N, C-alpha and C positions, 0 to 999 in steps of 0.2 A: 364439522365444528370442533374446536379444541375442547377437551374435557379437563377436569381438575388436575389430571396428571401432567398436563402440558407445562405447569410451573413447579412441579414437584421434584424436578431433577431426573425424572425417569427418562431413559434413552430408548428410542424405538428402533434403533438400527445398530448394526455392528460394522466392523471394518470392511467386511465383504460387500456390504451395501454401498458404502462410500467408494470403494474401489470400482465397483460396477458403474456407479454414476460418473465417476471421473473418466473412466474409459469410454463411456457412452457420450458424455456431453463436453468433456474437456480433454480429449486425447492429445498426446504429445507427438509432434513431428520431431525430426532430428535435432533442430535447433533448440526446441523447448526441452527435449530429453537431456541434451548436453548441459543446458543451464541448470536443470533440476538436480542433476547428479554432480554438478561442479563443487558444491561444498564438501562432499565426501572425498572427492579426488584431491582437493586442495587442503584437507585437514581443517575445514571451517565448520562452525556449528550449523547443523541443518535446520535453520529457523526461518526459511523463506515461507511464503504463503503456499497453501496446498493447491493442487491443480484446479479444483472448482472455484476456489477463491480468486486465483489468478484469472480464470476465464471471466468471472464476475467483474473484476476490475476492467478488463478489456471491453466487455459489453457496456458497462456504465459510461466509459469514455466515448464509445461510439454513439451512445444514445444522446449525448450532449454535443456531439460534433466537435470534440476536443482537438485543439491544434497545438497548444503550448501547455506543457505539463511539468510539474516539479514533483520529484520523489525524494523523500528523506529516508535513507536506509537502503542502500543498494545491495549489500552482501555480495552474492555471486552473479547477480543480474537476472534472475528468473523473473521477478515481477517487472523489472525494466523491460524485458522482452514483451511481456504481456501488454504493458502500457504502450510501448512503441508501436506494436502491431495494430493498435487501434487508431493510430494517427494517419492523416493523409500524407502523400509524398513530401509535402513541404512542412510537415509537422515537426515539432522538436520536443524532446524530453531532456530535462536537466535532472540527473540523479546524483544525490549527495551521499558519500560514504566516508566515514571517519578513518577507517583502516586502509592505508595505502596498498597493502598486499591484497586485500579483498577487492579494492578498486581495479588492480591489475587483472585479477581473475575475471571481473565483470567486463572489462574492456575486451578481453579475449573472447568471452562468450558472445558479446554484442557483435564483434567482428565476424565470428564464425556464422552468426545468423544474418550477416549482411545488412546490419542495421546501424552501422557506425555513422551514417549520414544523418540519422535522426536523433542519436543519443550522445549526450556529453556527460561523462562521468567526472564529477567534481569531488575533490578530496578535501576533507576538513570537517570540523564540527558544524552541524547544521546552523547553529546560531551565528557562526562566523561567515558561512558561505552565502546564506540567504540574501543579505544586503547586496551582494555582487550580482544577483540574478534579477533584481527588481526592475532594471531597465528593459528586460525582455517581456515584462508583463503588460497588461493584466493577463493572468493565466486562466486556463479553462479548467484545471483541476490541480489539486495538491494531494498527494498520497503520503501519509505519515506512517512509517514503520521503523522508527529509530529509537533513540534513547527516551525511555518513558518519562524520565524526570523533566523533560523539556516539552512535553506534548502541549501544555498550555501556551507556551511561547510560540510553538509552531502553529497552533490553531489561531492565535491572534494575527500572526503574519498572513496566514491564509485569508482571514477575514478582510484584511486590507488589500490583498493582491489577487484574489479570485474574482473574475468578472461575474456580473449578475447572470444567473442560470448555470454557473459553473459548479464544480464539485469539491467538497472536502471529504476525504476518505481517511479514516484512522483505524489501523489494524491494532489488535490486542486491546480493544477498548474495554474488555472485562478485566484487564490487568492480571491475567493468569489466575482468575478467581479471587483476586485481592482488592477489587474495586472499592468495597465498603470497609476495608481495613482501616485501623487507626494508625496511619503511617504517612510521612511526608509524600511519598511517591503516590499513594492512593489519593491523597488530597489533590495532587497535581492532575491526576487523571479525571477525577470528578469535576475539577474546575474546567478541564478541557471539554467535557460533555456539556456543562452548563453554559459556558461561554459560546460554544459552537451553536447552541440552540438560539442564542440571541441574534445571530447573523444569518443562519442557515435554517431551512426547513430540514429537520433531522429525524433519523431513525437509527436505532442500533440493531443491526442484523445479527441474529444469534448464531453466527459461525462458531466453531469450537472455542475461540477466545474473543469473539465479538469484532464486528466491523461497524464503526460509526460512518454513516453516509449522510452528507448534508448537501442541499441544493441552495446556492447563494440567492438570497432575495434581491 
């Protein structure tokens, strides 16, 4: 049973515990290791999901039998690999990346993992690319890990285009600890939480920066 310290900000583990759990439950093969290291090789910010978070995304997609998935925020393709590996042979992932150079790195990562037949890397702003994907819906899951200023827009799109029983997944849902701040960006993220709750059965998983998980009603 949780005690009073569970909400006090006290941390019960250190990096060694996290590393051990990653190695035990979410180990990397060559393809995942290449993807995880790609940002450092390419001079990109190392802001992809952590190994256990990536494995969680993969398991959640498997649990709902996902076949068609949209990701917003590709970076170097690490989370895209995790998502794509959860799909059946005829499954499809559309992953959207603003930076064309990042998208090129992601395509190389996907090709090296022999997943190009499942993954399409789309370049552009999420709000501009999403309308072009609607014909492929309804979707089984939407994973949001892109510009925080548009999370509410992405959440509304997901509510319209995710099938019943499908998933909404939103990374950085604590907004780097600024969720309750008096700022426009924090107001957007709070609105994302509140509007998601209206269409999905939701929970916020307390990963280091939060992961909103919603099941479409």
